[in-house]
N, C-alpha and C positions, 0 to 999 in steps of 0.2 A: 650469548647463550653458550654454556660446555655439554658436554653430552650428558653428564649427570644430569641437568636440570632439562635437556629436550627427551632423553627416553620417556622419562613419564607423561611427558605433553604430545609426546606421538602414542602413547600408548594408551592414553584418556581419550584422545580424537578417535583412535581407530576403534576402541569401544563403546564411545557415545553415538548411540543410534536415537532415531526418532520417525515414530510413524505420525506424520501429520493429516489432517482433512480441513475444507472449508465446510465448516458448520452453519453460516449464513451466509450464503451470497444476496449483495445487494441486487434488487429485482432490476433496476435498468440495466446491471450490467449482463446481467439474463438476454436483454432485448437488443444488445448490439448489433450484432451480425443482420437481422431483421431491418434496424431502424438504419443502419451503414447504405444496407443494398437500394433501400429505398431514398433517400435523401440528398434534395437537389437543394445547393446553395445555387443562391444569384451570382454574387461575386466573393472568392475568396478575401478575408480580413485578416490583419495585422491582429497578434492576442497576446497583451504584456502580460506575463505569468506572476503573479505574487502568493506564495505559500510561507505559509508556518507550521510549523509540527512540534507537536509535546508527546513526549514519551514518559508513560510512568509505569513501573513494576511494583504492584501490589501495592498500589496507595502512593508511593515513594517516588521523585523525581528522577527520572533514566535518563541517560545520552542525550543528546543534543541531535534529532531526525532531520531537521528542518532542510538541509541539503541535499541526503540522502533521498529524500522526497521533491526536492526542485528538479533536481535532475531527471529523476525517472520519470517524473511526469511530463518534464520539457523534452527529453528526448521521444515519450510516445507521442507527444502532440506533435512534434514535429513529423513525426511517422505516420500519422493518420491522413495526412494529406488533405485535412480539412481549412487548415490556415495557410493563406499567403507569407508568413513569417511566426513563427513562436520566438518569447525570449522575455528575460526576465529584467533586459536593459533596452526595450525599445521607447523612441520619443514618438510621442503623435498615434498612438498605436489606435486602431477603431476597435478593438474592444479593451478589458482587461478584465482579469479572473481574479478574485482574491479568496482563494482558500486557506481554512484554517483546518487542521486534521487532530485529533488526537488518538492516540494509539496509546493501550494499554494491556499489559500483561497480568495477569490473574494464573497465581499457582496455587495450590499446596503445599505450604510451609512443611507440614509434620510428613509428606511423603517426598519433599523436596530433601529434607535433613535423613531421614533412610535412605533415598536412593543414593546420596553422597557418602553414608555412612556403612552401607551395603556394596561398595562400590560397583554403583547401577545396577545391581540385581534386581531389587526393589524398582520397578520403574516410576517415572517424577511424572505430573500431569502439568499442561500450561494450555490456558486460553487465551489467546489476543482477540483483541478486540476496537475496532477501529470504525470514530464515525470523525467522518468529516462537513463542514458547512461554509459555504461562499456566497459570492456574489458577483453577479455579471455585470460591467458597468460598458457604456458608450464612452465615444471621446469625450464628451461634453461632462461626463462623469453621472450622469442618469443612470440609476439602476434600472436594467434589464431583465433580470431573472436571479432565484434564487437557485443555488448547488445543494442537494443533500446526499450522504453516502452514512453507507451502516454494513458492515461488514464483518466477520468472525470467523476466526480458525482453531483448531483445537490440535494440541499435537501431545504424546504418550513420549516418552524418554529413559532410554537406557538400552543395554546393551543386545537383551532379548527381541531388538527391533530391527538387528542386523537386515534382514531379508529385505523391510520395510523400507530402507533409506530412501529408495527414490520418492518416496510419499509427500518426501519433506520439501524436496527442491522442487516436483511437480506442483504441491500446492502450495509454496510460497509464491512461485510463480502466479501462478493461476491467481492468487489472493492481490496480488498488487497489479496482475491484469485487471481484477474485476474494480480496482478504485477508480480506473482512469477510463476504464470503460464506461461507468457507471457518469462519470462527468461528461465524457464529450455525448453520450445518449441525450441526459440532461440539455445539453445545449443544442444538439442539433434539433430535440424537439421544440425548441425556444425559436418560435418564429419572429420575433421582436431582434436578435441578436442578426438575422438575416437579409433585413429591407434595407 
């Protein structure tokens, strides 16, 4: 990439700013700290994590995000301290979590056009909804419980939001943490997993 191509790209990145907020927080994620403080497990178990993720942007198939969610969930589950071992390649695990995530971006095509046409003066609007469904199985393959996640984040994009750019990073981080916390709360509350 030469300087002629790099300067417009850097200018666009500097001028593109975003105000973001979590518009729907999964109710289980809100209770994470309370549940974690009172959680007593009999013994830590090994967990095999199987994740698939689908990404759509305004009804059309988007980028493959399975690895992104798999790595994020794996790291967060390992940090949680609830399990003896968490991995995507464990033989003879005590528990297996199969989680399917659907992430969809909904944006207004007219605003997006005017945002680009006016060089980001007219802001664009984006809404990201996330749904997840999963099941937890024991070593024999018996289903021990179901997992359900629902969350949503909204954003306004344009150079006028320069002072609010930190909200994007904070909101995105919290949005990802909500997903993990919701799954962990549902697992902690399921007594069948810890017998």
